[in-house]
ZAMARGU-4260 file (C-alpha; in steps of 0.2 Angstrom, whole numbers, plus 5000, padded with zeros to 4 digits):
<rodrens>
0) 4982/4906/4829 | 4997/4895/4833 | 5006/4901/4849 | 5014/4886/4857 | 5031/4889/4847
5) 5042/4902/4854 | 5050/4914/4840 | 5068/4920/4844 | 5072/4939/4843 | 5090/4936/4841
10) 5093/4942/4858 | 5092/4927/4870 | 5091/4938/4886 | 5076/4948/4878 | 5067/4931/4874
15) 5069/4926/4892 | 5060/4941/4898 | 5046/4941/4884 | 5045/4922/4885 | 5049/4922/4867
20) 5039/4930/4852 | 5025/4921/4844 | 5018/4919/4827 | 5006/4933/4824 | 5016/4946/4835
25) 5018/4963/4828 | 5033/4971/4838 | 5034/4990/4839 | 5050/4998/4845 | 5050/5016/4851
30) 5068/5021/4848 | 5080/5036/4849 | 5085/5034/4831 | 5089/5022/4817 | 5105/5016/4825
35) 5095/5009/4840 | 5082/5001/4829 | 5096/4993/4819 | 5103/4985/4835 | 5088/4975/4838
40) 5082/4973/4820 | 5098/4965/4814 | 5099/4950/4827 | 5080/4947/4823 | 5084/4944/4805
45) 5100/4934/4808 | 5090/4922/4820 | 5075/4921/4808 | 5087/4916/4794 | 5097/4904/4805
50) 5079/4896/4808 | 5076/4895/4789 | 5061/4908/4790 | 5057/4918/4776 | 5061/4937/4779
55) 5055/4952/4769 | 5063/4969/4772 | 5050/4983/4768 | 5060/4998/4763 | 5053/5015/4761
60) 5068/5026/4767 | 5081/5023/4754 | 5094/5035/4762 | 5093/5027/4779 | 5092/5008/4777
65) 5089/4998/4792 | 5096/4982/4786 | 5113/4979/4779 | 5114/4967/4764 | 5113/4949/4770
70) 5110/4934/4760 | 5094/4926/4763 | 5081/4939/4764 | 5071/4949/4751 | 5070/4968/4750
75) 5054/4976/4744 | 5053/4994/4741 | 5037/5005/4743 | 5036/5023/4739 | 5025/5034/4752
80) 5026/5050/4741 | 5010/5042/4731 | 5000/5044/4747 | 4992/5034/4762 | 4980/5025/4750
85) 4993/5019/4737 | 5006/5015/4750 | 4994/5005/4761 | 4987/4995/4745 | 5005/4991/4740
90) 5010/4984/4757 | 4994/4975/4758 | 4997/4966/4741 | 5015/4962/4747 | 5008/4953/4762
95) 4995/4944/4752 | 5008/4938/4739 | 5021/4932/4752 | 5008/4921/4761 | 5009/4914/4778
100) 5023/4913/4791 | 5034/4927/4783 | 5044/4937/4795 | 5045/4956/4791 | 5056/4971/4796
105) 5048/4989/4791 | 5058/5004/4790 | 5055/5017/4804 | 5036/5022/4802 | 5040/5040/4808
110) 5047/5045/4791 | 5030/5043/4784 | 5023/5058/4793 | 5036/5068/4782 | 5026/5064/4766
115) 5008/5062/4774 | 5010/5077/4786 | 4999/5069/4799 | 5001/5057/4813 | 4983/5051/4810
120) 4987/5042/4794 | 5002/5034/4801 | 4991/5027/4815 | 4978/5022/4801 | 4991/5012/4792
125) 4996/5003/4806 | 4979/4998/4811 | 4976/4991/4794 | 4992/4982/4792 | 4994/4974/4809
130) 4979/4963/4810 | 4982/4957/4792 | 5000/4953/4796 | 4993/4943/4813 | 4981/4934/4802
135) 4995/4928/4791 | 5004/4921/4806 | 5019/4933/4804 | 5031/4941/4815 | 5034/4959/4810
140) 5045/4972/4817 | 5041/4991/4816 | 5049/5007/4823 | 5043/5024/4830 | 5055/5038/4835
145) 5052/5042/4853 | 5043/5059/4856 | 5039/5063/4839 | 5020/5058/4838 | 5005/5063/4846
150) 4998/5053/4860 | 4983/5049/4851 | 4992/5041/4837 | 5004/5031/4849 | 4989/5026/4859
155) 4981/5018/4844 | 4996/5009/4838 | 4998/5002/4856 | 4981/4996/4857 | 4983/4987/4841
160) 5000/4979/4842 | 5005/4964/4852 | 5022/4970/4859 | 5028/4988/4862 | 5045/4991/4868
165) 5054/5007/4873 | 5073/5006/4868 | 5082/5022/4873 | 5100/5028/4880 | 5104/5038/4895
170) 5121/5044/4893 | 5131/5030/4885 | 5121/5016/4893 | 5106/5007/4884 | 5090/5003/4891
175) 5075/4991/4886 | 5058/4993/4893 | 5044/4983/4888 | 5027/4992/4889 | 5015/4980/4882
180) 5018/4961/4879 | 5001/4953/4875 | 4996/4937/4884 | 5012/4935/4892 | 5019/4939/4910
185) 5035/4937/4920 | 5039/4945/4936 | 5051/4957/4929 | 5044/4959/4911 | 5039/4977/4913
190) 5054/4984/4922 | 5067/4994/4913 | 5083/4984/4909 | 5101/4989/4906 | 5107/4981/4889
195) 5125/4978/4888 | 5135/4965/4879 | 5118/4955/4875 | 5114/4954/4894 | 5098/4963/4901
200) 5099/4967/4919 | 5083/4974/4928 | 5084/4990/4936 | 5075/4986/4952 | 5084/5000/4964
205) 5071/5014/4966 | 5084/5028/4966 | 5093/5020/4950 | 5076/5018/4942 | 5071/5036/4945
210) 5086/5044/4938 | 5085/5033/4922 | 5067/5035/4919 | 5067/5054/4923 | 5081/5056/4910
215) 5073/5046/4897 | 5055/5053/4898 | 5056/5073/4900 | 5036/5073/4896 | 5030/5056/4903
220) 5012/5061/4901 | 5009/5062/4882 | 4993/5070/4882 | 4986/5084/4893 | 4969/5082/4899
225) 4955/5095/4895 | 4956/5109/4908 | 4949/5125/4912 | 4954/5141/4902 | 4967/5149/4915
230) 4977/5133/4915 | 4977/5132/4896 | 4980/5150/4893 | 4995/5152/4906 | 5003/5136/4901
235) 5002/5140/4882 | 5010/5157/4885 | 5025/5149/4895 | 5027/5133/4884 | 5030/5144/4869
240) 5048/5148/4876 | 5062/5135/4877 | 5071/5132/4893 | 5086/5144/4889 | 5074/5158/4883
245) 5064/5156/4900 | 5080/5158/4910 | 5083/5174/4900 | 5066/5181/4903 | 5062/5175/4920
250) 5065/5192/4927 | 5054/5202/4915 | 5036/5208/4922 | 5026/5197/4911 | 5035/5181/4914
255) 5035/5185/4933 | 5017/5188/4932 | 5013/5172/4923 | 5025/5162/4935 | 5015/5169/4950
260) 4999/5164/4942 | 5005/5147/4938 | 5012/5145/4956 | 4995/5149/4963 | 4986/5136/4953
265) 4998/5122/4957 | 5004/5126/4975 | 4989/5136/4981 | 4987/5153/4990 | 4993/5150/5008
270) 5005/5163/5012 | 5019/5153/5020 | 5018/5140/5005 | 5019/5154/4993 | 5034/5163/5002
275) 5043/5146/5001 | 5037/5143/4983 | 5042/5160/4977 | 5060/5158/4985 | 5064/5141/4981
280) 5054/5135/4965 | 5060/5141/4949 | 5049/5143/4933 | 5056/5128/4926 | 5052/5118/4942
285) 5034/5124/4941 | 5033/5118/4922 | 5041/5102/4927 | 5027/5099/4940 | 5015/5103/4927
290) 5022/5090/4915 | 5019/5077/4928 | 5001/5084/4933 | 4986/5073/4928 | 4971/5083/4925
295) 4972/5101/4932 | 4971/5109/4949 | 4983/5110/4964 | 4994/5096/4970 | 4990/5097/4988
300) 5000/5100/5004 | 5009/5084/5005 | 5016/5085/4987 | 5020/5104/4989 | 5029/5100/5006
305) 5039/5086/4998 | 5044/5096/4983 | 5048/5112/4993 | 5059/5103/5005 | 5069/5095/4992
310) 5072/5111/4983 | 5078/5120/4999 | 5090/5106/5003 | 5097/5107/4986 | 5097/5126/4984
315) 5103/5131/5002 | 5122/5130/5005 | 5129/5122/5020 | 5142/5108/5025 | 5133/5095/5016
320) 5130/5094/4997 | 5113/5087/4997 | 5113/5085/4978 | 5126/5070/4983 | 5113/5063/4996
325) 5096/5064/4990 | 5090/5051/4978 | 5081/5057/4962 | 5062/5058/4963 | 5050/5056/4949
330) 5033/5058/4957 | 5016/5062/4948 | 5002/5072/4954 | 4984/5070/4952 | 4976/5087/4952
335) 4963/5092/4964 | 4950/5095/4949 | 4950/5077/4946 | 4943/5073/4963 | 4927/5085/4960
340) 4926/5077/4942 | 4925/5060/4950 | 4913/5065/4962 | 4901/5074/4951 | 4902/5061/4936
345) 4898/5047/4949 | 4884/5056/4959 | 4895/5056/4974 | 4896/5076/4976 | 4879/5078/4987
350) 4884/5063/4998 | 4902/5070/5002 | 4893/5087/5005 | 4881/5079/5018 | 4894/5068/5027
355) 4905/5084/5029 | 4892/5095/5036 | 4886/5081/5048 | 4905/5078/5053 | 4900/5061/5061
360) 4899/5043/5052 | 4900/5026/5059 | 4913/5014/5052 | 4899/5003/5046 | 4891/5018/5036
365) 4909/5022/5030 | 4912/5005/5023 | 4896/5007/5012 | 4902/5024/5006 | 4918/5017/5002
370) 4910/5003/4991 | 4901/5017/4981 | 4917/5025/4978 | 4925/5009/4971 | 4911/5008/4958
375) 4915/5024/4950 | 4924/5028/4934 | 4936/5041/4927 | 4935/5052/4910 | 4944/5045/4895
380) 4957/5058/4894 | 4962/5054/4913 | 4962/5036/4909 | 4974/5038/4896 | 4986/5049/4907
385) 4985/5035/4921 | 4991/5023/4906 | 5005/5035/4904 | 5009/5035/4922 | 5010/5015/4923
390) 5019/5014/4907 | 5032/5025/4915 | 5034/5015/4931 | 5032/4999/4923 | 5032/4985/4937
395) 5041/4996/4950 | 5031/4996/4966 | 5022/5013/4969 | 5012/5021/4983 | 4997/5031/4980
400) 4995/5045/4994 | 4983/5057/4999 | 4988/5076/4996 | 4973/5086/5001 | 4973/5105/5000
405) 4973/5106/5019 | 4986/5092/5023 | 5002/5095/5029 | 4999/5113/5030 | 5004/5126/5043
410) 4994/5122/5060 | 4984/5105/5053 | 4994/5090/5048 | 4980/5078/5045 | 4993/5065/5049
415) 4986/5048/5045 | 4969/5054/5043 | 4968/5050/5024 | 4974/5034/5016 | 4990/5029/5007
420) 4989/5014/4997 | 5004/5004/4992 | 5003/4995/4975 | 5015/4981/4972 | 5012/4984/4954
425) 5015/4966/4948 | 5006/4958/4934 | 5001/4963/4917 | 4995/4981/4912 | 4977/4977/4914
430) 4980/4970/4933 | 4991/4984/4937 | 4978/4997/4932 | 4965/4989/4941 | 4975/4989/4957
435) 4980/5007/4953 | 4962/5013/4951 | 4956/5004/4967 | 4970/5014/4976 | 4965/5031/4970
440) 4947/5028/4974 | 4951/5021/4992 | 4961/5038/4994 | 4946/5049/4987 | 4935/5039/4999
445) 4945/5042/5014 | 4941/5061/5013 | 4925/5057/5022 | 4931/5043/5034 | 4927/5046/5052
450) 4944/5051/5058 | 4946/5064/5044 | 4928/5071/5049 | 4931/5072/5067 | 4948/5080/5065
455) 4941/5093/5054 | 4926/5097/5066 | 4939/5098/5081 | 4948/5112/5072 | 4933/5122/5064
460) 4938/5116/5046 | 4920/5108/5043 | 4916/5121/5030 | 4933/5123/5023 | 4938/5120/5005
465) 4946/5102/5006 | 4950/5096/4989 | 4959/5079/4987 | 4974/5079/4976 | 4985/5064/4975
470) 5003/5061/4975 | 5009/5045/4967 | 5028/5040/4972 | 5040/5026/4967 | 5042/5016/4982
475) 5059/5019/4988 | 5069/5002/4991 | 5078/4987/4983 | 5073/4970/4978 | 5079/4956/4989
480) 5073/4938/4985 | 5054/4942/4980 | 5052/4956/4993 | 5054/4974/4990 | 5058/4986/5004
485) 5071/5000/5009 | 5084/4995/5021 | 5080/5011/5032 | 5065/5021/5035 | 5058/5032/5048
490) 5051/5050/5054 | 5063/5064/5060 | 5059/5079/5069 | 5069/5095/5071 | 5062/5097/5089
495) 5063/5083/5102 | 5050/5082/5115 | 5054/5065/5121 | 5069/5068/5132 | 5072/5053/5143
500) 5087/5061/5151 | 5093/5080/5155 | 5108/5076/5143 | 5098/5077/5127 | 5096/5094/5118
505) 5077/5095/5113 | 5083/5107/5099 | 5093/5095/5090 | 5079/5083/5084 | 5075/5065/5085
510) 5072/5051/5073 | 5061/5035/5074 | 5070/5023/5063 | 5064/5006/5057 | 5070/4992/5045
515) 5059/4990/5029 | 5044/5001/5025 | 5041/5017/5037 | 5023/5011/5041 | 5030/5004/5057
520) 5037/5021/5061 | 5022/5031/5059 | 5009/5018/5065 | 5007/5009/5083 | 5010/4991/5079
525) 5011/4976/5091 | 5026/4969/5098 | 5038/4981/5090 | 5049/4995/5095 | 5057/5007/5083
530) 5075/5014/5088 | 5073/5031/5095 | 5089/5041/5091 | 5091/5058/5100 | 5101/5068/5088
535) 5111/5077/5101 | 5117/5061/5110 | 5113/5047/5096 | 5121/5033/5106 | 5111/5035/5121
540) 5095/5024/5123 | 5080/5024/5135 | 5084/5005/5139 | 5100/4996/5144 | 5105/4977/5145
545) 5092/4964/5141 | 5079/4978/5139 | 5087/4983/5122 | 5081/4967/5115 | 5064/4968/5123
550) 5062/4986/5116 | 5068/4981/5098 | 5060/4978/5081 | 5055/4960/5077 | 5044/4962/5062
555) 5046/4972/5046 | 5033/4979/5033 | 5038/4976/5015 | 5029/4972/4998 | 5029/4954/4994
560) 5031/4954/4975 | 5026/4935/4973 | 5009/4939/4982 | 5008/4956/4974 | 5003/4963/4991
565) 5009/4973/5007 | 5014/4961/5020 | 5022/4960/5037 | 5035/4947/5040 | 5047/4942/5054
570) 5064/4950/5051 | 5072/4934/5054 | 5062/4926/5041 | 5066/4939/5028 | 5084/4939/5032
575) 5088/4921/5036 | 5106/4922/5030 | 5119/4936/5031 | 5119/4940/5012 | 5109/4957/5013
580) 5119/4972/5011 | 5127/4981/5026 | 5119/4970/5039 | 5133/4973/5050 | 5127/4992/5052
585) 5109/4987/5058 | 5112/4972/5068 | 5120/4968/5085 | 5120/4952/5095 | 5114/4947/5113
590) 5127/4938/5122 | 5124/4934/5142 | 5112/4949/5144 | 5124/4961/5135 | 5124/4970/5118
595) 5139/4966/5107 | 5140/4976/5090 | 5149/4967/5075 | 5167/4970/5073 | 5168/4966/5055
600) 5157/4968/5040 | 5156/4949/5038 | 5143/4941/5048 | 5145/4922/5049 | 5128/4919/5059
605) 5113/4929/5063 | 5110/4919/5079 | 5104/4929/5093 | 5104/4945/5083 | 5094/4960/5086
610) 5090/4976/5076 | 5099/4991/5085 | 5106/5001/5071 | 5122/5004/5082 | 5135/5004/5069
615) 5125/5014/5058 | 5125/5027/5071 | 5143/5025/5076 | 5152/5022/5059 | 5142/5032/5046
620) 5137/5050/5043 | 5119/5046/5045 | 5117/5055/5060 | 5126/5070/5055 | 5117/5071/5039
625) 5100/5070/5046 | 5105/5083/5059 | 5110/5095/5045 | 5094/5091/5034 | 5082/5095/5049
630) 5093/5112/5053 | 5092/5118/5035 | 5073/5114/5033 | 5069/5122/5050 | 5079/5137/5046
635) 5070/5139/5029 | 5052/5135/5036 | 5054/5146/5051 | 5045/5132/5060 | 5050/5115/5069
640) 5048/5102/5055 | 5042/5084/5054 | 5049/5073/5039 | 5047/5055/5033 | 5062/5047/5024
645) 5070/5031/5017 | 5088/5028/5017 | 5102/5016/5012 | 5121/5015/5013 | 5128/5013/4995
650) 5143/5002/4990 | 5154/5016/4993 | 5148/5018/5011 | 5139/5034/5007 | 5122/5038/5014
655) 5108/5041/5002 | 5091/5048/5007 | 5074/5049/4999 | 5064/5063/5007 | 5046/5057/5004
660) 5037/5070/5016 | 5040/5087/5025 | 5028/5097/5035 | 5028/5111/5049 | 5027/5103/5066
665) 5015/5110/5079 | 5023/5110/5096 | 5013/5110/5113 | 5016/5127/5121 | 5016/5132/5139
670) 5012/5150/5143 | 5020/5148/5160 | 5032/5137/5169 | 5022/5122/5177 | 5028/5116/5194
675) 5022/5099/5200 | 5016/5101/5218 | 5025/5092/5232 | 5013/5095/5246 | 4998/5085/5241
680) 4992/5073/5254 | 4994/5054/5250 | 4976/5050/5251 | 4973/5063/5237 | 4985/5057/5225
685) 4978/5046/5211 | 4996/5043/5202 | 5012/5049/5198 | 5020/5048/5180 | 5039/5050/5176
690) 5039/5049/5157 | 5028/5063/5151 | 5031/5071/5135 | 5018/5084/5133 | 5015/5096/5147
695) 5001/5107/5156 | 4988/5108/5168 | 4970/5101/5168 | 4959/5106/5182 | 4941/5101/5185
700) 4942/5083/5177 | 4924/5078/5180 | 4924/5060/5172 | 4938/5046/5171 | 4935/5033/5158
705) 4945/5018/5165 | 4949/5002/5158 | 4956/4990/5171 | 4972/4982/5165 | 4970/4965/5174
710) 4952/4961/5168 | 4956/4967/5150 | 4970/4955/5150 | 4963/4940/5159 | 4944/4940/5156
715) 4941/4950/5140 | 4938/4938/5124 | 4946/4944/5108 | 4928/4949/5102 | 4925/4960/5118
720) 4942/4968/5116 | 4938/4974/5098 | 4921/4981/5104 | 4928/4991/5118 | 4935/5005/5106
725) 4918/5008/5099 | 4911/5009/5116 | 4924/5022/5121 | 4920/5031/5106 | 4902/5032/5111
730) 4908/5039/5128 | 4920/5051/5120 | 4905/5059/5110 | 4892/5058/5124 | 4885/5076/5128
735) 4885/5073/5146 | 4903/5068/5148 | 4911/5081/5136 | 4903/5096/5145 | 4919/5096/5157
740) 4936/5090/5155 | 4938/5071/5154 | 4953/5059/5157 | 4954/5042/5149 | 4965/5027/5156
745) 4968/5010/5149 | 4980/4996/5146 | 4995/4996/5134 | 4995/5006/5119 | 4980/5016/5114
750) 4976/5017/5095 | 4985/5000/5092 | 4978/4990/5078 | 4982/4974/5089 | 4968/4974/5103
755) 4979/4962/5113 | 4991/4975/5116 | 4979/4989/5121 | 4964/4999/5117 | 4961/4999/5098
760) 4953/5016/5096 | 4955/5028/5083 | 4957/5047/5083 | 4937/5050/5082 | 4936/5039/5098
765) 4947/5049/5109 | 4948/5067/5102 | 4937/5075/5117 | 4948/5069/5131 | 4960/5081/5140
770) 4971/5068/5146 | 4976/5050/5139 | 4985/5038/5151 | 4992/5022/5145 | 4994/5009/5160
775) 5010/4998/5159 | 5009/4980/5166 | 5023/4970/5158 | 5017/4954/5166 | 5001/4956/5157
780) 5010/4962/5140 | 5004/4979/5142 | 5020/4990/5139 | 5016/5007/5133 | 5026/5013/5118
785) 5031/5032/5120 | 5026/5033/5102 | 5034/5050/5098 | 5033/5052/5080 | 5018/5041/5076
790) 5003/5048/5068 | 4994/5044/5085 | 5005/5055/5095 | 5005/5069/5083 | 4985/5069/5085
795) 4988/5071/5104 | 5000/5085/5102 | 4989/5094/5089 | 4974/5092/5100 | 4984/5097/5115
800) 4979/5080/5124 | 4991/5078/5138 | 4998/5060/5135 | 5008/5050/5148 | 5012/5031/5152
805) 5010/5027/5170 | 5018/5011/5179 | 5006/5005/5193 | 5019/4992/5199 | 5032/5005/5202
810) 5032/5010/5220 | 5037/5028/5214 | 5021/5029/5204 | 5010/5030/5220 | 4995/5022/5210
815) 4979/5024/5221 | 4973/5006/5215 | 4958/5006/5228 | 4951/5023/5220 | 4950/5015/5203
820) 4944/4999/5208 | 4932/5003/5221 | 4924/5019/5214 | 4906/5017/5207 | 4903/5014/5189
825) 4891/5025/5179 | 4893/5017/5163 | 4876/5009/5162 | 4868/5026/5167 | 4877/5035/5153
830) 4876/5021/5140 | 4863/5008/5146 | 4865/4998/5130 | 4884/4995/5135 | 4880/4987/5152
835) 4889/4971/5147 | 4905/4980/5147 | 4904/4985/5165 | 4917/4972/5171 | 4930/4980/5158
840) 4925/4999/5157 | 4923/5010/5172 | 4915/5027/5171 | 4920/5037/5186 | 4910/5052/5191
845) 4925/5060/5201 | 4915/5072/5212 | 4901/5060/5216 | 4914/5047/5223 | 4926/5060/5230
850) 4916/5071/5241 | 4914/5085/5228 | 4932/5085/5223 | 4938/5084/5205 | 4954/5077/5198
855) 4967/5089/5192 | 4984/5084/5183 | 5000/5094/5182 | 5013/5088/5170 | 5030/5096/5168
860) 5039/5090/5153 | 5055/5098/5157 | 5057/5088/5174 | 5048/5073/5166 | 5035/5073/5181
865) 5018/5073/5181 | 5004/5072/5196 | 4986/5068/5196 | 4977/5071/5212 | 4960/5077/5219
870) 4956/5094/5223 | 4942/5106/5225 | 4936/5114/5209 | 4944/5131/5206 | 4933/5145/5205
875) 4931/5152/5188
</rodrens>
């Protein structure tokens, strides 16, 4: 087959995207109607005639000609009324007689169904004809009317053809979206493109793409996977009515009963979720979810929370019209039943059951389990729906997110316990499918990762029904160079536990804001700090002067489309010149130790720039909108809430927000007022803290696990630092240690992925501690990040672990250095195999070194004070 010569389609912009047509290509256009097909067929014929190619128009719809009479091409008529066999034979004869290198335009194939009464014969005709045309080195145009054929027929045509293109209209705008282009690839080939005046413009802004694709594809999953009987029966009974009939009948007892049944199947039976679903989700909403549900089963807590939050914002009235603020969303859901089918079909069910019951697994064991999950496969009907999903998104980046039944619920958030996998989603269909399947399997495997099992065990959920559904979302953002990311992202809370001044009103909430993907807002990362915005006083900062630059964001997370992967880059490397939209809203400049905000939207230079978001806060409605968003959601939920979002400022200066997650927030509660004692003898004080964000009293602390910041920074090799988290984890699970309250103390940021900046533990390594102390020594690079809003911090809150940073070099801290440095080390007595870590990790048996006294901690978050001291064990 000669493939080197590019064939023109008559639309130069399309040739650029497809890298031209080739001899042997069959091109199938899915169109709205004959007018759309005519718009692409006529340029093709004109170009072919210009290039002196023989062109044959195969006409079988006399009343609706696709081609106008033009000199130079031959029209041949075929009558489909004589049946499939005669029609196919006649077409075959035409191809045989015309010979090699002929170009063809066929009438819309969809009209054949009127005579043949079946999609199956239509697909059979194409599968017979397409290979013969390819053998003759032709180029042939065909059309199908969108939405008129069974998925199986379209799938067979897709598998046979070389090129498949969607051509549709949204309002008065036309869009061309290539779905399959055999043996060719370009970076924007599979995106939807706006087609206007011969120009094709890729739609790369996520919100625009969502609105366009959702309008164009009312039922993006063209086949429903086989499902259990109740699913089928309820859905069939409701699907027999059109949308207008359902609105009229929705209040009738029968439809109400069916609606309730469908809601239970999709959302689940938790009474609080059901209360919200009954109030805010209409029957049309539920059917819309079902139309985007792969397989059957529930959609899980994360998906349900996102959907409910959006409906609350759109349906509750207030000062802000959120229909003008929220981006369109077009998520898909992989039902929880698919998880169990995957486990059973791939012989993983018993393994998962055993691991869940044992509740403990090492990281090494989990890596082997993960590899087993990655070798698993899915049934054919699920794979077909996955293809539909990837066709829908094209090359738009997507994220595959866990949405288990217990996740984001009332009381248990499972924040960060299960995986979310970004798919940059570049390459051809096969490459994109491979990456997507890997992401789904990794999310499934995360159901038995060490952190998740420890979390479940800690909350008495070891035997609870934990099914893993999946939420597949379009990544919110925009294309800049070869990078894709949102300008703004973060987490927002309706209640603020982090009050660094009495002026702040806790009830108005707080935002943790970053530039780029929101991963840097929810994870503890090295060398970077998000902007903390107290919504009651948004311009207040915990830092002043040069400290603003120290505590700012330097790196950003994004999707590198050239590398087809998630990446971290320096902000200054990505934004090297001032051509990114609205930079003046997010950047400020350091000049002689002071922060200067831009006075004009036009930035001439980015020298000495830092991310502050100052002008975003001062000059836009961002803070006002977020305050109202959080207030409206909290009022509907009846609980404090925790959200994840992305945002940007459009060309008109309006704020647009994509709410990607919402869940109830568990607040640490005090049953009584806490008062830090003032009469403790100085020699009994272990330390003071002045930035506590959670409070309470912990008495009878028997063991202190202490990692000395100096030896950690100066003497520990990178390999030793990486291993320390594992040793801490063993101590955390040691039966002798956890019989009574314990306290962990160590340098910098616990839970950081960067061991240089702190102890690289996970939740499973610290979940049994009562107090977690981050020791700050700036000269060693150990600067605690009061990471309010990260998954790590939420773990501490939910586990009622008191967290506080301590600054030993501050005279007001009263840090008892002698006690920590000179107390005997019990590490090798408890863990003989860890003896080589004695220089770095000290286990202090408090009553053994303090004449029978125990450590006690009193923390008052209202006064931002905490005191740890030695005292006699209180009688019980």
